[in-house]
N, C-alpha and C positions, 0 to 999 in steps of 0.2 A: 603155468607157472610149476616148473616141479623146485622143491624145495627138498634141503638133503638133512635131516635129523637126526641127533647122536643121543640119543638117552642109554644110559646106565653099562656104556661102551658096545651099544647096538648101534648101527646105521639104519638108517629108516630112509629111502628116497620113497618123495608124498607130491603127488600131483596136486596143486590147488588149482581152481576156475574161478577168477576175477569177474563180478557179472558189469558189464557196461552202466558208464555212468548212466545213461537213458533207464536201467532197472534198478539202480537204485534210490529209495525214497531218503528226502533231505528227514535230516535229526529232530528240526528247527518246523519242519510242517507235521502236523497230526492228520492219517489217513480220512478221507470224508465218509461223514457215517449217513448210511440210508433216514430218507424223511421217517419212517416209520418207524426207527430203530427209538425207543423211549417213553412214546407219546400214547397214553391210549386210546384204543377205537372210539370212534364218533359218540353220542349217544344214540342208540335205537340201534347201531349193527350188534345184534348179538345171533348168534347160531345156539339151535338147538343144544348142540355139547355144552355150552357156556355156563349152562344150567344144571349141570350133574356136578356135586362136589364128590371127585374120587382120590383114591390113597394115593399117595407117590410112594409110599414105601411100604414092604411086607414087615407083620406085626400084630403083637396084640390090642384091641381096642378098650383102653382105659376106662373113658369115658365118655358120653354122649350131651352135646348141651344144648340144644335145638328137637324140636318136638315139631310135629306136621303143624301148620299156621302159622307159627312161631316167624317175624319178617327180621331178617337179616339183614347189612350190610355187609361190603365187600370186604374181605379178610376180617369177619366177626368167629372167632373158634366155633367150629359146627363139631366135629370130635379129637377126643385124647388119643394119639398112639405111642405105645411103646413099644421100638426093638431095640433090642443091643442095651439095655436098662433106661435109656434116656425114652423121655418123651417127648412128644412131638405136636405139635396144638395146629391141626389143619384148619385153614381158616376157607368159607365160604368165596367160590369164584367169581360173584359178583351180587350184589343185592338184590334179594327179595322174598319170596315167601314158601318158609319149608313145605314140602308138596307134600314130600315121604320120603322118613329114614330105612336106610336099608340096612344098618348094623347094631347094637348093642352091647355091652360090656363087658368083655371077657371073648367076644368073636373073634376067631381068626380073619386078619385082611393080608389080602396080593396087592403089588402094586397096578391100579387100573382100576379097581377093584369099588365101586360104585358104594359113595358112604351118606350121600343124599340127594335127594330133586329138588331144584326152586324152581317157583314159577314164576 
């Protein structure tokens, strides 16, 4: 469909493509969500990468809340990182026992850098 539009004295010819009704999604229906979205993985299904806590941002380590041998639950604070004058607590990716802590207060970290490993 072609439209003619007048804007502040200027005239524009515009081509508008309209989708066929089969391609349109009715507004009262929500798109179907895959079954795995929003559900945690089954217990016991872990991969080695799950046991590594990595920094999601670049910044400076302000504090370390864990030590080797300490038991943590999922999302327990492990390290606090300061970036752009904001402090962000980084949580454990899963429950377990801290095997190794790779950073100390004052260290600079990059995104993806290992903070600690769990067993």
